[in-house]
ZAVEXGU-951408 format. One record per residue (C-alpha): residue number from 1; residue in one letter; z, x, y. Coordinates in steps of 0.25 Angstrom, whole numbers. Each point is the difference from the previous one (the first is absolute). Layout:
R  seq  type     c3     c1     c2
R  NUM     A      Z      X      Y
...
END
This chain:
R  seq  type     c3     c1     c2
R    1     M   -315   -108    -89
R    2     H     10      4     13
R    3     K     11      4     -6
R    4     N      9      8     12
R    5     L     -6      8     11
R    6     V      9     11      7
R    7     A     -4      1     15
R    8     I      2     14      7
R    9     A     12      1      5
R   10     L     -5      2     13
R   11     I     -9    -12      0
R   12     A     11     -8     -4
R   13     V      8      5     12
R   14     F    -12     -4      9
R   15     F     -3    -12     -6
R   16     L     15     -6      1
R   17     S      2      3     14
R   18     S    -14     -2      6
R   19     F     -5    -15     -3
R   20     S      6    -12      6
R   21     G     -3    -10     -9
R   22     L    -10     -5    -12
R   23     V     -5    -14     -1
R   24     Y      1    -14      9
R   25     A      3    -15     -2
R   26     G     -4     -5     12
R   27     D      2      4     16
R   28     T     16     -6     -1
R   29     S      2     10    -12
R   30     T      6     16      2
R   31     P     -7      8    -12
R   32     E     10      7     -8
R   33     I     -2     14     -3
R   34     I     -4      5    -12
R   35     R      6     10     -9
R   36     T    -11      2     -9
R   37     I     -7     -8    -10
R   38     S     -4      0    -18
R   39     L     -9     -6     -6
R   40     G      1     -1    -17
R   41     D    -11     -7     -7
R   42     S      1    -13      3
R   43     H     10     -2     11
R   44     G      4      7     13
R   45     A     13      4      9
R   46     V      4      5     13
R   47     V     14      4      8
R   48     S      2     -5     11
R   49     G      7      8     11
R   50     C     12     -6      0
R   51     G      2      1    -15
R   52     Y     -5    -13     -7
R   53     V    -11     -2    -11
R   54     Y    -13     -8      0
R   55     T     -8     -1    -13
R   56     W    -12     -7     -3
R   57     G    -12     -3    -11
R   58     F      1     -3    -15
R   59     G     14     -4     -4
R   60     G      0      3    -15
R   61     D     14      6     -7
R   62     G      7     -3     13
R   63     R     -6     12      8
R   64     L      1     -6     13
R   65     G     15     -3      0
R   66     F      1    -14      2
R   67     G      8     -6    -12
R   68     D    -14     -4     -6
R   69     S    -14      4     -4
R   70     A     -9     -7     11
R   71     D     -9      6      9
R   72     R      2      3     14
R   73     I    -11     -3      9
R   74     I      5      8     13
R   75     P     11     11      1
R   76     T     13     -7     -3
R   77     R     15      6      2
R   78     V      5      4    -14
R   79     P     15     -8      2
R   80     G     10      9     -4
R   81     L     -5     15      5
R   82     S      3      3     13
R   83     N      4     16      6
R   84     I    -14      4     -9
R   85     K     -6     14      5
R   86     S    -10      0    -11
R   87     I     -8     -6    -11
R   88     S     -9      2    -12
R   89     M     -8    -10     -6
R   90     G     -4      4    -16
R   91     T    -10    -10     -9
R   92     S      9     -9     -3
R   93     H     15      4      7
R   94     S      6      3     13
R   95     A     10      8      7
R   96     A      7      2     13
R   97     I     10     12      3
R   98     T     10     -4     12
R   99     N      4      8     11
R  100     D     12      3     -6
R  101     G     -7      4    -13
R  102     Y      3    -11    -11
R  103     L    -15     -2     -6
R  104     Y     -4    -15     -4
R  105     M     -9     -3    -12
R  106     W     -6    -14     -3
R  107     G    -11     -6     -7
R  108     N     -6      4    -15
R  109     N      8      7    -10
R  110     C     -6     -2    -12
R  111     H      2     16     -3
R  112     A     13      2      7
R  113     Q     -6      4     14
R  114     L     10     -6      9
R  115     G     12      9     -6
R  116     R      9    -10     -4
R  117     G      4      5    -13
R  118     Y     -2     -6    -15
R  119     S      7    -13     -2
R  120     G     -8     -7    -12
R  121     E    -12     -3     10
R  122     F     -8      6     12
R  123     A      0    -13      7
R  124     D     -8      0     15
R  125     R      6      0     11
R  126     L     -4    -12      9
R  127     L      9      5     13
R  128     P      3     15      3
R  129     E     11      6     -7
R  130     R      8     14      3
R  131     V     -1     10     -9
R  132     H     14      3     -2
R  133     R     -2     13     -5
R  134     L     -7      7     11
R  135     S      6      4     15
R  136     N     -4      7     11
R  137     V    -14     -2     -4
R  138     T    -12      5     10
R  139     A    -13     -3     -7
R  140     V     -3     -8    -11
R  141     S    -14     -2     -8
R  142     L     -7    -11    -10
R  143     G     -9      2     -9
R  144     R     -6    -10    -10
R  145     F     12     -2    -11
R  146     H      9     12      5
R  147     S      9      4     15
R  148     A      4     13      5
R  149     A     10      3     15
R  150     I      5     11      6
R  151     T     14      2      4
R  152     E      5      8     12
R  153     N      5     11     -8
R  154     G    -16      0     -5
R  155     N      4     -4    -13
R  156     L    -14     -8     -8
R  157     Y      5    -12     -8
R  158     I    -10     -7     -9
R  159     W      1    -12     -9
R  160     G    -10     -9     -7
R  161     C    -12      0     -9
R  162     N     -2     15     -8
R  163     S    -12     -4     -7
R  164     N     -7     13      5
R  165     G     13      9      5
R  166     Q     -1     -5     14
R  167     L     16      1      1
R  168     G     -1     15     -2
R  169     L     12      0     -8
R  170     G     -7      6    -12
R  171     D      9     -1    -14
R  172     K     13     -5      9
R  173     E      8    -10     -7
R  174     V      3    -12      9
R  175     P      9    -12     -1
R  176     E     -9    -10     -5
R  177     Y    -12      9      0
R  178     T     -5     -3    -15
R  179     V      1    -15      2
R  180     I    -12     -1     12
R  181     V     -7     14     -3
R  182     G      7      2     14
R  183     A     10      2      9
R  184     A      7    -15      3
R  185     S     10      7     12
R  186     P     -3     12     11
R  187     Q      2     14     -9
R  188     R     -2     12      9
R  189     V    -11     10     -2
R  190     T      8      9     -3
R  191     S    -10     12     -1
R  192     L     -4     -3     18
R  193     S      9      2      9
R  194     D     -1      1     16
R  195     V    -12    -13      0
R  196     I     -6     -3     12
R  197     A    -10    -12     -3
R  198     V     -6     -5    -13
R  199     S    -11    -11     -6
R  200     L     -4     -6    -12
R  201     G    -11     -4     -4
R  202     D     -3    -10    -13
R  203     T      5     11    -12
R  204     H      1     12      9
R  205     S      9      6     12
R  206     A      3     12      8
R  207     A      9      5     10
R  208     I      0     10     12
R  209     T     13      8      0
R  210     A      7      8     12
R  211     N    -10     10     -1
R  212     S    -13     -6      3
R  213     N     -3      0    -16
R  214     V     -6    -12     -9
R  215     Y      5     -2    -13
R  216     S     -6    -12     -9
R  217     W      1     -6    -14
R  218     G     -4    -11     -9
R  219     D    -13     -5     -4
R  220     N    -11     12      3
R  221     Q    -12     -8     -7
R  222     F    -10      2     11
R  223     G      8     13      5
R  224     Q      8     -9     11
R  225     L     12     11     -2
R  226     G    -10     10      7
R  227     L      4     11     -9
R  228     G    -14      3     -5
R  229     D     -1     -7    -13
R  230     K      2    -13     -7
R  231     A     13      3     -7
R  232     S     11     -9      4
R  233     R     15      5      4
R  234     R     13     -7     -3
R  235     I      8      9     10
R  236     P     -3      4     15
R  237     T    -10     13      0
R  238     P     -5      6     14
R  239     V    -15     -3      4
R  240     L     -1     14      2
R  241     N    -11      1     11
R  242     L      6     -9     10
R  243     T      8      5     10
R  244     N      7     -4     13
R  245     I     -1    -14     -5
R  246     V      7    -11     10
R  247     A     -6    -12     -7
R  248     I     -6     -6    -12
R  249     S     -5    -14     -6
R  250     L     -4     -5    -14
R  251     D     -8    -10     -5
R  252     G     -3     -4    -15
R  253     E     -9     12     -1
R  254     R      0      7     11
R  255     S      8      9     10
R  256     A      0      6     12
R  257     A      8      8     10
R  258     I     -1      3     13
R  259     S      4     16      7
R  260     G      9      4     11
R  261     E    -14      4      6
R  262     G     -6    -12     -3
R  263     E     -8      1    -10
R  264     L     -3    -11    -12
R  265     H      0      5    -14
R  266     I     -6    -11    -10
R  267     W      0      0    -16
R  268     G      1     -8    -13
R  269     R    -13    -10     -2
R  270     K    -12      6      8
R  271     H     -9    -12      3
R  272     Y      9     -7     10
R  273     L      1     14      7
R  274     A     -8      6     12
R  275     T    -10      7    -10
R  276     S    -14     -4     -3
R  277     S      1     -4    -14
R  278     R      2    -13     -4
R  279     D      4      0    -15
R  280     D     14      2     -8
R  281     G      2     13      3
R  282     M     12      4      6
R  283     L      8     12      8
R  284     V     10      7     -9
R  285     S      4      9     11
R  286     P      4     -3     16
R  287     K    -15      1      9
R  288     R      1     -1     14
R  289     V     -6    -10      8
R  290     Q    -11      7      9
R  291     G     -5     -6     13
R  292     L     16     -8      4
R  293     P      7      7      9
R  294     H     16      0      4
R  295     V      1    -12    -12
R  296     S     13     -5      2
R  297     A      1    -12    -11
R  298     V     -7     -4    -11
R  299     G     -1    -13     -9
R  300     L     -7     -3    -14
R  301     G     -6    -12     -5
R  302     E     -5     -4    -13
R  303     S    -14      5      3
R  304     F      3      4     15
R  305     T      6     10      9
R  306     I      4      1     14
R  307     A      6     12     10
R  308     I      4     -1     13
R  309     A     -7     14      6
R  310     D     -3      6     14
R  311     G     10     -7      9
R  312     G      1    -12     -6
R  313     R    -14     -6     -6
R  314     P      0     -6    -14
R  315     H    -11      5     -8
R  316     V     -5     -7    -13
R  317     W     -7      2    -12
R  318     G     -2     -5    -15
R  319     Y     -3    -13     -7
R  320     T     -5    -11     12
R  321     N      7    -12     -9
R  322     Y      6    -11      6
R  323     G     -4      7     14
R  324     V     12      9     -2
R  325     L     -7     12     10
R  326     G      1     -9      9
R  327     L    -15      2      4
R  328     R     -4    -10      7
R  329     D    -16      1     -5
R  330     V      3      5    -15
R  331     E     -2     -8    -10
R  332     D      8     -1    -15
R  333     D     -4     10    -10
R  334     M     -4     10      7
R  335     Y      7     15      0
R  336     I      3      7     13
R  337     S      2     15     -5
R  338     V      5      6     13
R  339     P      9     -3     10
R  340     I     -4     -9     11
R  341     A      9     -3     12
R  342     T      1    -14      3
R  343     R     -8     -6     14
R  344     G     10     -5     11
R  345     F     13      6     -6
R  346     S     10     11      4
R  347     G     13      2      3
R  348     A      5     -3    -14
R  349     V     15      6     -4
R  350     D      2     -8    -15
R  351     I    -10     -3    -11
R  352     S      2     -9    -12
R  353     V     -7     -2    -11
R  354     G     -2    -11    -11
R  355     L     -7     -3    -11
R  356     D    -13     -4      7
R  357     K      7     -2     14
R  358     A      5      9     10
R  359     A      7     -2     14
R  360     F      2      9     12
R  361     L     12      1      9
R  362     Y     -6      5     16
R  363     I      9      7      9
R  364     N      0    -12      9
R  365     G      6     -7    -12
R  366     V    -11     -7     -3
R  367     V     -4     -2    -16
R  368     Y    -12     -4     -5
R  369     I     -3     -2    -14
R  370     W    -13     -4     -9
R  371     G     -5      0    -14
R  372     N      1    -10    -13
R  373     N     10    -14      5
R  374     R     -2     -8    -13
R  375     N     16     -1      1
R  376     S      2      0     15
R  377     Q      3     13     -2
R  378     L     -4      6     14
R  379     G      9    -11      6
R  380     L    -11     -8     10
R  381     A      3    -13     -6
R  382     D    -11     -3     -8
R  383     T     -7      6    -14
R  384     E    -13      6      7
R  385     H     -1     15     -2
R  386     R     -3      7     12
R  387     R    -13     12      0
R  388     T      7      6     15
R  389     P     12      2      5
R  390     T      7    -12      5
R  391     R     11     -1      8
R  392     L     13     -5     -6
R  393     I      8    -11      7
R  394     S     11     -8     -4
R  395     N     15     -5      2
R  396     I      6     15      1
R  397     T      5     -3     13
R  398     V     11     -1     11
R  399     P      1    -15      3
R  400     G      0      0     18
R  401     G      1     14      0
R  402     A     16     -2     -2
R  403     C      2      9    -11
R  404     V      0     14      0
R  405     C      5     13     -4
R  406     V      7      4     11
R  407     P     14     -7      3
R  408     S      5     -5     12
R  409     V      5      7     10
R  410     W     16     -6     -3
R  411     A     -1      3    -15
R  412     G     -8     14      0
R  413     P     14      8      0
R  414     V      6     -8    -10
R  415     I    -11      1     -8
R  416     A     -1     14      2
R  417     S     16      1     -4
R  418     A     -5     -8    -13
R  419     R    -11      8     -4
R  420     S      8     13      2
R  421     A     14     -6     -8
R  422     G    -10     -2    -12
R  423     L     -4    -16      2
R  424     L    -14      2      4
R  425     A     -9     12     -8
R  426     Q     -3     11     10
R  427     G    -14     -5      5
R  428     E      0    -13     -5
R  429     L     -8     -9      8
R  430     R      2    -15      1
R  431     N     -3    -14      8
R  432     Y     12      2      8
R  433     R     -2    -12      9
R  434     C     -5     -8    -14
R  435     E      8    -11     -9
R  436     V      7      9    -10
R  437     G     -3     -3    -14
R  438     R      9     -3     -9
R  439     V     -1     11    -10
R  440     E      0     10     14
R  441     V     14     -6      1
R  442     A      5      2    -13
R  443     Q     -5     15      0
R  444     L      7      2     13
R  445     F     13     -6     -6
R  446     I     -1      9    -12
R  447     N     -1     10      8
R  448     L     13     -3      8
R  449     I      8     -1    -14
R  450     E     -5     16     -3
R  451     L      2      5     12
R  452     A     14     -7      3
R  453     T      5      5    -15
R  454     G     -8     13     -3
R  455     Q     -4     -6    -12
R  456     S    -12     -2     -7
R  457     I     -2    -17     -1
R  458     T     -1      0    -14
R  459     D     15      8     -2
R  460     F      4     -9     10
R  461     M     -3    -12     -7
R  462     Y      4      7    -13
R  463     E     16      2      7
R  464     K     -3    -14      5
R  465     G     -1     -6    -14
R  466     V    -13     -5      3
R  467     S    -15     -1     -7
R  468     I    -12     -2      7
R  469     N     -8    -13     -7
R  470     E    -15      4      0
R  471     N     -3    -13     -2
R  472     A      7     -7     10
R  473     F    -13     -5      9
R  474     I    -14     -2     -5
R  475     D     -7      5     13
R  476     T      6     12      2
R  477     A      7     13     -8
R  478     D      3     10     11
R  479     S     11      9     -5
R  480     S      6     -4     15
R  481     V      1    -14     -1
R  482     L      4     -1    -14
R  483     A     11     11      5
R  484     A      5    -10     11
R  485     H      0    -13     -7
R  486     A      9      6    -12
R  487     L      9      3     12
R  488     G     -1    -15      5
R  489     I     -4      6     14
R  490     L    -13     -5     -2
R  491     R     -6    -16     -6
R  492     G    -13     -4     -5
R  493     Q     -5    -14      6
R  494     G      0     -9    -12
R  495     D     -9     -1    -12
R  496     G      2     15     -5
R  497     R     -6      5     12
R  498     F      1     10     12
R  499     N     -8     -2     10
R  500     P     -3     15      2
R  501     N    -12     -1     10
R  502     G     10    -12      8
R  503     I      7      3     12
R  504     L     15      2      3
R  505     L      7    -10      9
R  506     R     13      5     11
R  507     G      9     -9    -10
R  508     E     -4      7    -10
R  509     I      3     13      3
R  510     A     14     -5      4
R  511     A      3     -7    -13
R  512     I     -4     16     -6
R  513     L      8      8      8
R  514     N     13     -8     -5
R  515     R     -6      0    -13
R  516     T      0     17      1
R  517     A     11      0      8
R  518     N      8     -8    -14
R  519     V     -8     12     -9
R  520     F      8     11      7
R  521     G     13     -7     -1
R  522     V      2     -7     14
R  523     N      6    -11      2
R  524     T     -9     -9      9
R  525     D      9    -13     -2
R  526     G      6     -7     14
R  527     Y     -9      6     10
R  528     S     -7    -12      9
R  529     H    -11      1     11
R  530     S     -4    -11     11
R  531     F    -15     -2     -1
R  532     V     -3    -14      1
R  533     D    -11      2     -8
R  534     M      6      4    -12
R  535     D      7    -14     -1
R  536     G     -4     -4    -14
R  537     H     -9     11     -4
R  538     W      2      6    -13
R  539     A      2     14      5
R  540     D     11     -5     10
R  541     D     12      4     -8
R  542     E     -7     15     -4
R  543     L     -2      4     16
R  544     G     15      1      6
R  545     W      1     13     -6
R  546     A    -12      8      3
R  547     V      2     -7     14
R  548     H     13      4      1
R  549     A     -5     15     -3
R  550     E    -10      0      8
R  551     I    -11      1    -10
R  552     I     -8    -12      5
R  553     F     -1     -7     13
R  554     G     -3    -14      7
R  555     M    -13      0      7
R  556     G      7     -8     11
R  557     E      5    -12      6
R  558     N     11      0    -10
R  559     R    -12     -1    -12
R  560     F     -2      8    -11
R  561     V    -13     -6     -3
R  562     P      0      1    -16
R  563     N    -13     -5     -3
R  564     R     -7     10      8
R  565     N    -10     11     -8
R  566     L      7     14     -1
R  567     T     -8     11      4
R  568     A     -3     14     -6
R  569     E      8      7     11
R  570     E     10    -11      2
R  571     A      4      2    -16
R  572     I      0     14      2
R  573     V     10      1     11
R  574     I      9    -10     -5
R  575     V      1      8    -13
R  576     Y      2     13      6
R  577     R     11     -8      8
R  578     A      5     -5    -14
R  579     Y      1     16     -5
R  580     T     10      5     13
R  581     V      7    -11     -4
R  582     F      3      4    -14
R  583     R      1     14      4
R  584     S     11     -3     10
R  585     L      6     -8    -11
R  586     G      1     13     -9
R  587     Q    -12     -2     -9
R  588     Q     -4     15     -5
R  589     L    -12      5      7
R  590     P     -9     12     -3
END
């Protein structure tokens, strides 16, 4: 069961800068760059280069993030998630990190693994919701019923089930601790600092610190902590015979680590590892896997292991059920005890392994996936198992090649200024020329308010005497949407729905600008315009001030075209103009 693969930094940089696209859905579409892929037990996800999340597979407990428990047979965009840089799929819950360090989680919450605290019950979340108690998150890993995150200052936070000491909190008393025999909200692991990587198994955990040392804790029934014995640990304990470690991956009862020299070390349950024994023995201390030069990534499934070695060649070993090894002529119920290179494949830069399936991500952006497909967890539009790597062909594309992650020439300088001002995260990628989503607009305007006031949105709303209604909409719990709605800036579309994946029109953003000015105390009454196509439009009276302030303009021939879809780059430029206007009105700026 894959929990989180921490790739070597140099490989990740090379990966992001080298390939040009991943999946195709017809000759008229341009593929989006795919940043990363993550597989859970029975579902999968990818992050596109412009920051969108696509999920597929079994939908139980809301783990796909669509507001229901229905399965999805192909990768489908998750509404309300944008500006995402990384993801992690657990057994039955999911997580995503935005470019500005916010953590969103959804799915199964039976052991408080979503980190939302205790309010009398631990309800599943069918839509992504922000974990408000964490910010500046750089990495996340999900176990079976516990979760962990690293913040940019190197602190490690952990929460959820603690049945085997897997939280690493020792005997620390934490809020709601005894209620669930764990922690219902993120707790800092104070015995560790300068943490750079974390990975969670079913009931054990491990982390790497900045000095390349490995610490492990939790269940140790099969020696999966690598400490030379089978005694469990409730606090992080150094694995003394591992040095210069740069990546780590955990499975239910096994562990693996990669050194800076490209050496792969494994420990835990023995019969699934590179050993001739098929019994239920174990390795209680790390053992180097021989014959694998220059390993760059490793993934552990329930009964198999895959490593990328020797310049991007995938190597496999373990049990063969469901074709999880991807070897064409090997039948089920066989055991491969030494690493075998997959034929015909090279140039892999990333790998993700689920319970009984796996996927490669190649330097040219192509994804191959195989294994158990009972719940369409391969995303191939059917439920047939695949015994050999099969190319993932999905709808993660840019229609007609019109949407790219590079802004138009006219918008580029303004977008750069918006990023410098803090309206956009540094390094953020977007589909600039695609239509902007309603959630993205909410996030832009909340960023604008925070910059213009020098306050957090929470403090700003407190001063205004405004509070968030977390149940305002049934189809989104995005914090920016709820804040903008509470301030009267954004409105729903009826029947308790916000339509987070919907498209925003030019007429709508004119009204949003007018309402935002009102929030700042600007009197927008008495301003007019001369656009002939606004007569009778619902936003007619809300357009005059924004035109007068030169925040928004017409589109020629005295027409505003209010029903035209707004692109992301247009929205960013408009919000940045509003930022400069509020600055000129004397608003406090950082």
